N, C-alpha and C positions, 0 to 999 in steps of 0.2 A: 575463873581459870580454865574450867572445863570448856566453857563456851569459846574462849579464845583458842584453845587447842583444836576444837572441832572446826572453827573457822579457818585456821591455817591448814588443817587437813583437807578441808573442802577446796581451798584455793589450790593446793597441790593436785588434787584429783581433777580439777578443771583444766590443769595444764597437761595432764597425761595424754589426751588425744593429739595435741600438737607436738609437745616435746617428745612424747613417746615415739611418734612417727619418725622424727628427726634422728633420735638416738638409735632406734632399732634398724631402720632401713638405710639411712644415709651412712651412719657409722659402720654398720655391718658391710655395706657395699664397698666402702673404702678399705676396710680391713681385708676383705676377700681379694680385692684388687692388689693390695700390697703383698699378700701371701702368694697370689698367683705369679707375681713377678719373681718370686723365689722358687718357683716350680711346684708349689703346693696347690691343691684344688684344681689340678690341671683338667682342661676340658677334653683335649684330644689325645693326651698321652698319659704316661705313668706319673703319679704325683710323688715327687721326692724333692727334698731341699737341695737347691743348687744355685750358684751365683752366675752360671754361664749365660743366662738370659740377659744379664746386665751388661754384657759385652756390646750390646747394640748401642749403649750410651756413648761409646767411643767412636762410633761410625760417623763419617762426614754428613751423611744424609740426615740423621737425627739432629745433629748440631745445627745444620742449616735450617731445618724445620723449626727448631727452637728459636733461633734468631729471627726467622720470618714471623712466627707467631708473636714474639715480643714486639717486633716492629709494627705489626697490625694492631696490637693492643694499644701501644703508645700513640701511634698515628691516629687511630680512631678517637682516643681520648682528647687529643689536641684539637682535631677537627670538630668534634662535638662541642667542646668548650668554647671555641671561637664563635660558633653560631649560637649556642644555647644561652650563654651569659648575656650578650647584648639583647637577645630576644626576650629574656626574662626581665631585663630592665625596661624594655619597651612596653611589655604587657603589665608592668607593675601598676600603672595608673590607667584610668579610663581614657581611652583614645579612640578616635574614629576607626572602625574596622577591626577593633580588638577581638570581638566575638568571632568574626569571620576568620581572621588569621589564626586564632586559637583552635578553631574547628579544623582548619586545613592542616595544621601542624599535627593534630591527633590522628590523621588518616593512616600513617604507617603502623599504628597500634593494631589495626584491623587487618593488616596484610601479613600473611605468614612469611618467614624469612626466605623460604625457597621461592615463593612467588615474587617477592621483592627483588631477589637476585635476577630473575628472568626479566622483570620489568625494567630494571636499570640497565640490564645488558642491551636491551633494544635502544636505549638512549646513548650509551657510551661506546657502542660498537664502532668499527672502523667507518661504516657508512651510516651511523646513527645520527639522531637529531643534533646532538652536541657538536659532533665533528662537522656536520653540514652547516651549522650556524657559524662555527669558527672559520670555515673556509669562505662562506658567503660574505662575512664581514671583514675578510682578509686579515684576520688575526694570525692565521697560520696559512702556509702555502698548500699543504696537503694534510689529509686527516692524520690525527695522532692515534697510534695504537694504545688504547686505554683498557681494552678488554683482555684479560689474562696476561697483563703486562708483568714484567719481571719484578717491578717494584711493589706491585699490589695496590696501585692507585684505585682501581675499580672496587676492590674489597673495602678500602677505607671509605669511599664514597657511599657505598651501600650501607656499611655499618653506621655511618653518621646519619643517613636518611632514616634508617630503620629504628635506631635507638634514640633519636633526637627527642621524640615526645616523652619518653621515660626520663631522660636526663633533665629535660626542661621542666617536668613536673616537680622534681626535687629542687631544682634551682629557683623556680618561681616561688615555691613555698619559703625558701630561705631568704630570697630578696624581699618578698612581701612582709616578712617579719621585722624588717628594719623600720624603726619608728620614724614617723614623719617629723616629729619635733627635733630629732637629731639632725635631719637634713636641713630643716629651717634654721637651726642654730648655726650650722656650718656656713650656710649661705649668708646669714647676718654678719658673720665674721669675715666675709669676703672670699669664701671658697668658690672657685669656678667648677665647671663640669669635670675637668681633669682631676682637680683636687678632691672633689667628691668621690669620684671613681676610685682614686688611689687610696684615700684615707678613710672613706666611709663604706662604700658599697662592697668593695673587694674584701676588706678585713671582716666585716660583719657577715657577709655571705659565704665566707670561706668554709665553715663546717659543712654546709650543704653542697658546695662545690667539690670538696674532698670526697664526700660519700658518693656522690654521683659519678665521679671519675674512677673510683675504685670499682664500683659496679659495672661501669662501662668497660673497663679494662678486662674484667673477668669474662664478660659476655663476648668481647671481641677476641680475646686470647684463646678461648676454648671453642670458638665457633666452627661448625662443620659445613652447613649447607651453602653459606655465602662464599667461603673460601674454596669450596669444591667447584662451584660454578664459575666464579669470577677470578679465582686465584691463578697464579702461574702454574705451568706444568711442573716446573721445579724451581724452588723447593715447595712441596706441599706444606700445609700447616700441620701442626702436631696432631690435631684431631683427624684430619684426612689421612695422615700416615698411620695413625692408630687403627682406623677403620680398614684401610687397605691391608695392613699387616695381619689383621685378624680374619677378615673375610676372604681376601684373595689368596694369601699365602698360608692361612690356617695356623699362624704362629701366635696363638692366643697368649702365651706367656710373655713374649716380646711386646705384644700389644699392651699387656698389663704394665710392663715397664714404662712404656710411653705414657700410659694413664697416670702412673705415679709421678712421672716427670711433670705432667701438666698440673697435678694437684700441688706438688711441692713448690713448683715455680710460682704458681698463683698465690700460694700462702706466703712465700718469701717476698714477692713484690708488694702484696698488701701490707705485710708487716713493716717493710722498709718505707712504704708510702705513708703508713700511719705514723711511723716514727718521725718522718720528715714533717708531716702535717702537724704533729704535736709541737715541734720546734717552731714552726711558722706561726701557729695560733698563739703561742706563748709570747713571741716577739710582737 
């Protein structure tokens, strides 16, 4: 009995460095941000409880930034999924060029987000390589403004390119876990490629797909460097607006409100997505 208690105590002690860091620093940081949004722990002014800073939530600028960030998060998820899932299926079996292709896909992992933004900017600018190719092959008559466009296409392109290796890593592990005998049994029963995709690959790989999409949304929704460089002048993302509010206008309490909005929105979307995922996987 004593040895069992000591073993459990030792297990808990081994978790302290990791769990303790999360509980102490991350939880305390979130708590201070929430309190700052109500006027407490003020950096530049008198600390007193007030709801006046939350008036920024009703302004058109913050609402537009919220919708833009949601659009970037959702668009990046869809774009990454369209590329990553077929690629994970292709890399599932030994094929010619698999090693080379897998190595090339991992390149964005070693490129910082800020550098990636500048690299892609050279490709999708008005006179960049992409527009030159489109005009040369007469796909379009004149270059398309993709850099700092109002829709945020450039942001989505960079988000997909930058986070594709990370998403592909999760999806590949999920797809690789599908047993080959299940695929063979389905083929023996007459299932074609479309039937295998719809009834075998997608349902069995769904847990990994859902996890990767949640992580992708969080990264794209709260991104700062990519949306700062490639995003439109208006509306800025919530992260860019938060930084501008704090550094340029020195309104740290209002910036804390925007930070709380980012945290709450991300948690709400993740909860709703997880709920939907649970319904889908049960079906």
